[in-house]
N, C-alpha and C positions, 0 to 999 in steps of 0.2 A: 311495632310492626315495618313504618316506615325505615327505620334504620336495619332491620333484617332484609328488606327489600333493595337499598341501596347495597349490602354490603352482597346480596347474591349476584345483583346485576353487574359488580365490579369483580369479584370471582368467575363469571362469565366472560366479562371482555377478558381477562386475562388469558381464561382458556381458549379464547381465539386467538388474542395474539402471539401465544405461544405452543400451544397444542398441549398442554400440561393446565391438570387440575390442582389446582393452587393448596385445596384441604386436604388432599392426596401425598402433597410435597410435604406440605406443615407435619406429617405424621410419618414422613420418610417413605413414602412409598412411590411409584409411579404407577398411572393407569393407563392398560392399554385401550388405545382408541379404538380398537375392533371389538371387543367384548366386555369391555368394562371392569376388567378385575382388577384389582389392586396387589402389585407385587412390591415388597420388600425392598427397597434399594440395599440396604447395610450387607447383606452376604454375596452381593453382587458385584464386578469388576467394576468400575463408573468408567464414563468413556467407551463404552464399548458397547455391540448391539446383542442384546441377547431375544430369545423366543418367550413368549408369552406360554407361562405352563399349559394356560387353559387352551387357546387356539393355536400357537405356534405364531403367531404374529411379531414380526421384528421389532425391537422395544431397544432407542437407546435411552441407556441408563445414564440419566444425567449426575451434575457433581456439582454440590455447593462447595466455593472458594470462598472466607469470608462473606459477603453479604451477594454474592451472586452466584444463580443457577445457572449452571453452563447446560445448555440442553442441546445444541444441536451444532452439527461440523460445519466450518466454514472454507477451511483449509487449511494447508500448512508448508512447511520449509525446511531448512537444515535447522534452526533452532529450535524448533516444536510446533505445536497445532491453535489453530485459529477457533475459537468457540462460540457460536451465539448466544448470549445470558442475556439474563432479566436483574434487574436489582431484586431482593428478597422483599424487601416493603413495597416496591411499586413494579408489578408485572410489565408497565405500558414502558419504563424507561430499560431500553436495549441495549447492548453492549457487543463489541467486540473482544474477546478474553483469551490471550495468549499464554500456553503453558507450554512446558518445557513436554517433550517426547517422554513417554512414560518409561523407555530404557536408560533415558537419560538425565529424568530426576535428581539425581547426586552430582552431576558433572561438573564440576566448579568453573569450568573454562566458559560452559554453558549458559550459567548461574549467573557468571559475570557479566555476560554479553547482553542478555536478557534485561537485567536490571539496570545497565548502562543506557541500552536502547531506549528503556523507559523513561530513565531520569531525565535523557536530553529531550526528548518526545513534550516530556510534561513541562522541562523549560523553556516552551515555545509559546505556551499558553493557547488561548483559544485564537484559532484565525478560521477565517469562512474558505479557505482554501489548504487547510493543512489535518488531517485527522486528528484529533485532539486525545492526549492519555487522561485519562480521568483518575486512574489509579494504579501502584503497584506496591510491589513488597515482597513479603513471605505469610504465607499462614499455614500454621501446621507443618506439613512436608515439601505445601507446592510452592512454589515461585510463580508470580502471576505477571500481568499487565493488562490493565482494563483500558480498553479506548472507547473510543466513539464510534457505535454501530451506522453506517451509512449503508441503507438501501441503492443500489445501482447495477452499473458493470464494470468493470476493469478495459481498461485502452485498448489491451491486447487481445481480450472480447470482442469488442467493437470491430477492430483491424479485420480478425479472421471472418468477420460477417460477409466481409468484402461486398458492401451494399454502398460504399464510399461515403466520406465525410464532408459535410459541406464547408466551403474553404474559410465562410465566416465562424464555425464553430471552434476550427482549427484554430485561426487565431485566437479566439476566446479563451479557451484551453489555453494557450501558450502564454497569453496576459495571465491569467488567473496562476499559471505556475510560478511564473516567475513574480508575482505577488508572495505565493508561498515559499520562493527560494529567497525573499528579499528578507522575511520575518525571519528566517531561518540564522541568515548572515547577522543579520541585526542581534541574535540571540547568541553570536560569537562562532557559528559553525559551516560549514558544506553539507551539503546534501548526498553528494557524491553516490548515487546510484538512480540516477533519473533513467527508466525505463517505463513500458508502458503497462508491464505489469502490477508496478508500483505508484499506476494512478485509477481512481477510480472516478466516473462521471454520476454522479446521482441523479436519482429520478426528474432532479429539475434541470438538468443539461450542465450542470455547473462541476470541476474539476476541483477533485480534493487528493493530494499529495501525502502518500504513507509509506511506513518502514523505515525507520530511522537506525538500521543496524550498522551503516557503513558511514554515516555521519562523523566529521573529524573537524578537530577544532580549527579556526581560520590559522591560526599561527603554527599547526602542525602541519596543516596538508600542505604550507607554503615554504617546508622544509623540505629540502632535496631528501628524498628514500629510496635509494636503488633497493631492489630487492627481486627476490626468482617468483615471488608469489604478487599477483596483481589483484585486487579487490574488484570487483564489479561486472557489469555485462560488458564485452570485447566491443558488440555491434555499437554500443551508444559511448563507451567510455573517452575520455579525451585522452590524442594519444601521447601528450607529457607525462601522464600516470604511468605509461606504459615503460618508458625509461628512468620514471623515478623522479622527473622534474619536478618543480612547484605547482600546486593547481590554485586557483584562485576562480573569482567568479566569472572569468572567461573561458575557464574550463566546464562550467555547467550550463554555459550558456552553447557551447559545442553539444554538449550532451541532450541538451533540448533542440537542437536544430537538426542533431541525429532522428529525435525521436518523429518531429513535426514532420521530416523527410519520409519516413514511416510508414506517417498516417497519411499523408497524403499522396503518397505513390503506390500504397496497397503492399511495399515489400520494403525492408530493409535496406539500406544504403551497400552494406556488405552482405552480397547473398551466403557465402561460408559459415558453416555452423561451427566451424572446428576454429574453438577460441585461441590455440596459437598461431595458426596461420590468420586470422585475423589483427592478432598482435602484431604481426611481421605486416601486415600489408597497413596498418597505421602506421607505423616507426620507420620504414623504407621509401615511404612517399615523401616527397619533397612537401607534398601539398595534397591536400583531399582534390581531386578533379571537381570540377566544375558540376553541380548538379543540373546546370540547364539542358543538359543533353539527356538526361535521365527522368527526369521530371516530366509526366505526363503534360500533353501540350495544351490541357483545357487550365491547369493551374495559373494565377494569376502570374505576369513576369515578375511584380514587385515581390510576390511570395518568394518566386526562385532567387530572387536577388535576396533576398533578406535570409534566406538558408545558408544560400551560397556564402553568404561573409559568416554567418553563425558557426559555421561547420571549418572555417579556413584552418590550414594545417598548422599554420604559425600564429600561435598565442595572440598575437601584438596586431596581427590582421581583421580580429573577431571584435565584437562588442565589447567593452573591458567593464561596464555594469549592467545589470538587470535593468535599471533605468535607463541605460541608453538603449538597450535589445525593447524594453518594452514601449519608449515612445516611437519607435519606427514600427513597431507591431501596430501598436495604438492608430495610426496614420493609416495603414493597410485596412484596418479594420474597418474603420469609420467611412471607407472608399468603397468595401464590398456591399 
């Protein structure tokens, strides 16, 4: 009797965590939260929203990939969509699982990109300020990447709230992102896509970096690569990338400086949304103008000088290593 009670208690906890009935899922059914009807999953299209045949309540149709039940959409991008998922054997273990778009499941370029990003992310191991890759590969006809699920808000959402960010938090998050970048560098890569959309602030107020799609090996990044196609967000990308010059740690420091400027000023350094015009601005300028004239006066002057050095047009004028930038940033953080 005690064993049955514990089993039902666990099932109730799993239902609270996911909104799904584990007993129904075991029978390959999904239960309508509104009327309690059990609906067989098999004839329905997974990862879509269907109406309950009994009460017309909208129901998301979950899908099982390997040991993961994908049960809630989290977002999407060019490569595919991300879903909140739980481990079949323990619904309290939550993950973010990326799969290819339904119309691109057999696109060999996207398959390679997804698996390559996952393999690179897994090579970083566990780090407090990186989203960890737990598992990836092919299961039946699905290619997937299962990552650590983190409850929180993306940095771009925090900026959009326009409630302002304390300078101490900006410096803390900057230090945490430098720590994450250091781990990536020690693993043999540059991140190359530092922007608010790729940073999540968890419920404890700590920053975590994710999305490893533009990571490049240090050797490859340091080779000049002139190209008509430039990867990344032009608002934050280092100007040397636009003209195909080598990138290194000081390039990532530039991107972090632009991110911190956006965070503290409430707007990006470049206001134009046109990527081509942004690229021309980056390259045409002999150097980025000092941020002192456009940074809010309430921002500590030491922070302004820090960011000014981080976003210098000439890479040689920036901090040259993550450790060097972190040392200066930490000194400011301790004074705030």
